[in-house]
Structure formats: structure tokens, C-alpha cells
C-alpha positions in Angstrom: -85.2 161.2 -38.4 -84.0 157.6 -38.8 -85.2 154.0 -38.6 -82.5 151.5 -37.8 -82.3 147.7 -37.4 -78.9 146.6 -36.0 -79.6 142.9 -36.1 -81.5 142.3 -39.4 -82.9 138.8 -39.6 -80.8 137.9 -36.5 -77.6 138.0 -38.5 -76.0 141.2 -37.1 -76.6 143.1 -40.3 -77.2 146.8 -40.0 -80.0 148.5 -42.0 -80.5 152.3 -41.7 -83.1 154.5 -43.4 -82.7 158.2 -42.5 -84.5 161.4 -43.5 -83.3 165.0 -43.2 -86.0 167.5 -43.8 -85.9 171.3 -43.4 -87.2 174.4 -45.3 -84.1 174.4 -47.5 -82.9 170.8 -47.6 -84.4 167.4 -48.1 -82.3 164.2 -48.1 -83.0 160.5 -47.8 -80.3 157.8 -47.2 -80.5 154.0 -47.2 -77.5 152.1 -45.9 -76.9 148.4 -45.5 -73.9 146.9 -43.7 -72.7 143.3 -43.4 -70.2 143.3 -40.5 -68.7 139.9 -41.4 -68.4 139.9 -45.1 -67.1 136.6 -46.4 -67.1 135.4 -42.8 -64.3 137.7 -42.1 -64.2 140.9 -39.9 -64.8 143.1 -42.9 -67.7 145.6 -42.8 -69.0 145.8 -46.3 -71.8 148.2 -47.2 -74.1 149.7 -49.8 -75.4 153.2 -49.7 -78.1 154.9 -51.7 -79.1 158.6 -51.4 -81.1 161.3 -53.0 -81.1 165.0 -52.0 -82.4 168.4 -52.8 -80.6 171.5 -51.5 -81.8 175.1 -51.8 -78.9 177.6 -51.6 -80.9 180.6 -52.6 -80.1 182.5 -49.4 -76.3 182.0 -49.7 -75.6 181.5 -53.4 -78.7 181.8 -55.6 -78.7 178.2 -56.8 -80.3 174.9 -56.0 -79.0 171.4 -56.4 -80.5 168.0 -56.9 -78.3 164.9 -56.3 -78.7 161.2 -56.5 -76.1 158.5 -56.1 -75.0 155.1 -54.9 -71.8 153.7 -53.3 -70.1 150.7 -51.9 -67.6 150.5 -49.0 -65.3 148.1 -47.2 -63.9 148.8 -43.8 -61.7 146.8 -41.4 -59.6 147.3 -38.3 -55.9 147.6 -38.6 -55.4 147.3 -34.8 -57.5 147.9 -31.7 -57.7 151.7 -32.4 -56.9 152.1 -36.1 -59.5 151.6 -38.8 -59.4 151.8 -42.6 -62.2 152.2 -45.1 -62.3 152.1 -48.9 -65.2 153.3 -50.9 -66.6 153.9 -54.4 -69.4 156.3 -55.2 -71.2 157.2 -58.4 -73.4 160.3 -58.3 -75.2 162.8 -60.5 -75.6 166.4 -59.5 -77.8 169.0 -61.2 -77.0 172.6 -60.4 -79.9 175.0 -61.2 -78.7 178.6 -61.1 -81.2 181.4 -60.5 -81.5 184.1 -63.2 -79.9 186.6 -60.9 -77.1 184.3 -59.7 -73.5 185.1 -60.0 -72.0 184.6 -63.5 -69.5 182.2 -61.8 -72.5 180.1 -60.7 -74.4 180.3 -63.9 -71.3 179.0 -65.8 -71.7 175.7 -63.8 -75.5 175.3 -64.4 -76.5 171.8 -65.5 -75.7 168.1 -64.9 -72.5 166.5 -63.9 -71.5 162.9 -63.1 -68.9 162.0 -60.5 -67.1 158.6 -60.3 -65.1 158.7 -57.1 -62.8 156.4 -55.1 -62.3 157.3 -51.4 -60.1 156.2 -48.5 -60.4 156.9 -44.8 -57.9 156.2 -42.1 -59.0 156.8 -38.5 -57.6 156.5 -35.0 -59.9 156.7 -31.9 -59.1 156.3 -28.3 -61.9 158.4 -26.9 -64.1 157.1 -24.1 -67.4 158.0 -25.7 -68.5 158.1 -29.3 -71.0 161.0 -29.0 -69.7 163.0 -26.0 -66.1 162.1 -25.2 -64.5 163.5 -22.1 -61.0 162.0 -22.6 -58.9 160.7 -25.4 -57.8 161.5 -29.0 -59.5 161.1 -32.3 -57.8 161.5 -35.7 -59.2 161.1 -39.2 -57.8 161.5 -42.7 -60.0 161.3 -45.8 -58.7 161.2 -49.4 -60.6 160.9 -52.6 -59.9 160.8 -56.3 -62.6 161.5 -59.0 -62.2 161.0 -62.7 -62.4 157.2 -63.2 -65.4 157.7 -65.5 -67.9 160.5 -65.3 -67.1 164.1 -66.3 -65.6 165.4 -63.0 -62.0 164.9 -62.0 -60.2 166.1 -58.8 -58.0 165.0 -55.9 -59.1 165.9 -52.4 -57.8 165.4 -48.9 -59.1 166.4 -45.4 -57.6 165.8 -42.0 -59.2 166.2 -38.6 -57.8 165.9 -35.1 -59.3 166.4 -31.6 -58.2 165.8 -28.1 -60.3 165.8 -24.9 -59.0 166.4 -21.5 -60.9 166.3 -18.1 -59.8 169.5 -16.3 -61.9 168.5 -13.3 -65.0 166.5 -12.6 -67.5 167.1 -15.5 -65.3 170.0 -16.9 -63.9 169.0 -20.3 -61.4 170.9 -22.5 -61.5 170.1 -26.2 -58.9 171.3 -28.6 -59.5 170.3 -32.2 -58.6 171.3 -35.7 -59.2 170.3 -39.3 -57.9 171.3 -42.8 -58.6 170.3 -46.3 -57.8 170.9 -50.0 -59.2 170.0 -53.4 -57.3 170.1 -56.6 -58.9 170.0 -60.1 -57.0 167.5 -62.3 -58.3 168.4 -65.8 -60.8 171.2 -65.2 -61.6 173.8 -62.5 -63.1 172.5 -59.2 -66.9 172.6 -59.5 -69.0 174.7 -57.2 -70.6 171.7 -55.4 -67.3 170.1 -54.8 -65.7 173.0 -53.0 -65.6 173.5 -49.2 -68.0 175.8 -47.5 -67.7 177.2 -43.9 -70.1 178.9 -41.6 -73.2 178.2 -39.5 -72.6 175.0 -37.5 -69.2 174.5 -39.1 -67.8 177.9 -38.1 -70.0 179.4 -35.3 -70.5 183.1 -35.4 -70.7 183.2 -39.2 -73.8 182.5 -41.4 -73.9 179.4 -43.5 -71.4 179.8 -46.3 -70.5 183.0 -44.4 -66.8 183.1 -45.2 -64.8 182.2 -48.4 -64.8 183.6 -51.9 -67.7 185.8 -52.9 -69.0 187.5 -56.0 -68.6 191.2 -55.4 -71.6 192.1 -57.6 -74.2 189.7 -56.3 -72.8 188.7 -52.9 -73.2 185.0 -53.8 -70.9 182.6 -51.8 -68.5 180.7 -54.0 -66.8 178.5 -51.3 -63.1 177.7 -51.5 -60.6 175.1 -52.5 -58.7 175.2 -49.2 -59.6 175.7 -45.6 -58.4 175.3 -42.0 -60.3 175.6 -38.8 -59.2 175.3 -35.1 -61.5 175.1 -32.1 -60.9 175.4 -28.3 -64.0 174.6 -26.2 -64.6 174.2 -22.5 -67.7 172.2 -21.4 -69.0 172.4 -17.9 -72.1 171.4 -15.8 -74.9 173.9 -15.2 -75.7 172.8 -11.7 -78.9 170.9 -12.8 -79.7 167.3 -12.0 -77.6 164.9 -14.1 -80.7 163.2 -15.7 -81.7 166.5 -17.3 -78.6 166.2 -19.6 -77.8 169.9 -20.0 -74.3 171.3 -20.1 -72.8 174.7 -20.9 -69.7 175.6 -22.8 -67.4 178.4 -23.9 -65.6 178.3 -27.2 -63.3 180.1 -29.6 -62.8 179.2 -33.3 -60.3 180.5 -35.8 -59.8 179.6 -39.5 -60.1 180.6 -43.1 -61.5 179.4 -46.4 -60.0 180.7 -49.6 -59.1 180.3 -53.3 -61.3 179.3 -56.3 -59.8 178.5 -59.7 -61.3 181.6 -61.3 -59.9 184.3 -59.0 -60.0 187.2 -61.4 -61.8 190.5 -61.2 -65.2 190.5 -59.5 -64.3 187.9 -56.8 -63.7 188.9 -53.2 -61.4 186.5 -51.5 -59.0 186.5 -48.5 -56.6 184.1 -46.8 -56.7 186.1 -43.6 -57.8 184.2 -40.5 -61.1 184.9 -38.9 -61.9 184.5 -35.2 -65.1 184.0 -33.2 -65.9 183.5 -29.6 -69.1 182.4 -27.9 -71.1 180.3 -25.5 -73.6 177.5 -25.9 -75.7 174.8 -24.3 -75.8 171.0 -25.1 -78.7 168.7 -24.4 -77.9 165.0 -24.3 -81.2 163.9 -25.9 -82.2 160.3 -26.4 -81.4 160.7 -30.1 -78.0 162.3 -29.7 -76.6 165.6 -28.5 -78.5 168.8 -29.5 -76.3 172.0 -29.4 -77.4 175.6 -29.4 -74.6 178.2 -29.8 -74.3 181.9 -29.7 -71.2 183.1 -31.5 -69.6 186.6 -32.1 -67.1 187.4 -34.9 -64.1 189.1 -33.4 -62.0 189.1 -36.6 -63.8 189.2 -40.0 -63.6 190.5 -43.5 -65.9 193.2 -44.8 -67.6 190.8 -47.2 -68.2 188.0 -44.7 -71.7 187.3 -43.4 -72.1 186.8 -39.6 -74.9 185.0 -37.7 -75.2 184.8 -33.9 -77.2 181.7 -33.3 -76.6 178.2 -34.7 -78.1 174.7 -34.0 -76.3 171.4 -34.3 -77.8 167.9 -33.9 -75.1 165.2 -33.4 -71.4 165.6 -33.0 -69.3 168.3 -34.7 -66.2 166.3 -35.4 
């Protein structure tokens, strides 16, 4: 749920207050953006957030986070955009008594001081439900300028959309990422996790490294994921806003710094196929997917149904 004012005090400033509430997660975000900072086409912003995340079902730990950041974005050309940011955050990992020893070892507070950079290219015809065009994004971050966490991370995403025929859209997309500890091992909460809405057919945190004794998900330092999806009308009136789709996804999540005895891990690709329905609601697209794992590892956890609100890219 969110409350947004796109023209604060009649000056074109953007103020956004958003809440995310579920049984396991609670998050509140407050963002302010000045689109013409210093009377130039520079989008300067301030972000504040606080979050609580319960990962007991996947990894037997919970996490409390609070932080603030600033950002500055500008257009390089009509389709290229660049954004720089700085964020200071505090994370508190609270491991359960029966959690994996690899998770208990990271129990406690950490402070991250991070500089980030994003370069994006977008020639799609619709921000939320594109039917034609290309979208590219590269995110880089370095942590360690203060705080007690240091790493270098990068993530790239690419998607292309092609109209096969009227209202039938083919999407081919992919993403990959890596994170590298500079002085210490990569912390649990900084690793990548895949599953649920991010890899349909698998449970949240359903693939990646796992403690063989407890079954706790440990995530991974590297991942890749590719998606092919065909969206088509269901023969209902257009104003209903429902569309069907078929999809296939393949990828892997692997490697943690402590990869010794007791950890199950594999670089082998996984593959899922499935079908779903999208409703173009007034608040953004709502997606319901049914996925089936065709290729999986014995220690992976699968899940047939997943829900997504908003875009997946």
C-alpha cells in the first residue's frame, strides 16, 4: 500500500510513503525526490526505510533493518539514464536456537556504508506491461567506506519484448549477479536468494546453498536466471484486464564463502515450466503463477503457486 503526491506544493516534487505488510515481512519506506535539483534536470532524492523480516520458514532467522540514503539521477540521452547513490544501514540478524551453525555465526548487528551506481537503457512502450522494446539495467555497489561490512557487487538484467501477433507478446529476459567480499566473507543478508516469485516453481529461497543438517537456506554469492514467457489474451472483454501466459525459467544460485563439510551446494542449472494469469489492476499488475520444477537438485525446495504484485524485471 502506498500514498503518493507527485506535485508536492505545486513544484513537481515527488513524495512517496509505502507500506508492505504480510505475515512474515513488514516494511515502511519514505522517499522524496526533487526532479530539478539546482534548477537542472537532476533528480535528487532522499530515502528512509525500516523493515522486519521473518525467515523462519526458510532459514531459521529474523532480521531487523533501518537505514537512509541519498541519490542523484540524470539522463545521458533520450533512452539512457544513470543514477548514483549512497546508503547507510544497520542490520540485526537474530538466529533461532535451532538455526544452522553457519547462520548462528552471523548473529548480531552490522553496519553497511555503501555507494551504488545504476546504468539503464529503456526503449519499451510501457513501463508496467511492455509489449515491444528492450530494457537493460546494470547495478554496481561497493561497501566498506565506513561501517563494518565490505564487498563489491554487480548485477545485470536484460529483457526484450516482441509482439508475435495482436495482443500476443513474447518476452525473453535474463539476469545475473555476483558479490565478492573484500575483507571478510559475504554476510548472509547480503547474498542473493532465488525462489518463489524470483524463480517460479521453487519455494522462496528454494535453491542455492543449504545446511545439510538443518535444511536452512544459505543463499549464494553468484546467480543467473533466464526466462522465456508468452502472454496472450483469454478471450474476455478488454476492460476486465486479464491475460494468460506460458513460461519456462532456467538458472542457478551457488557458492558461499564457507563451502566446507555440511553444506549442500550445486552449480547445476535448474529448469521450471508453468502457466499463469495477470490482472492489470488499478494499482499495477497482479500475477498468479503455477510452476513445476523439471530439473532440480535433491536438496531444493519446490512450490507450485506464487503471487507477484508489480513487474518482475
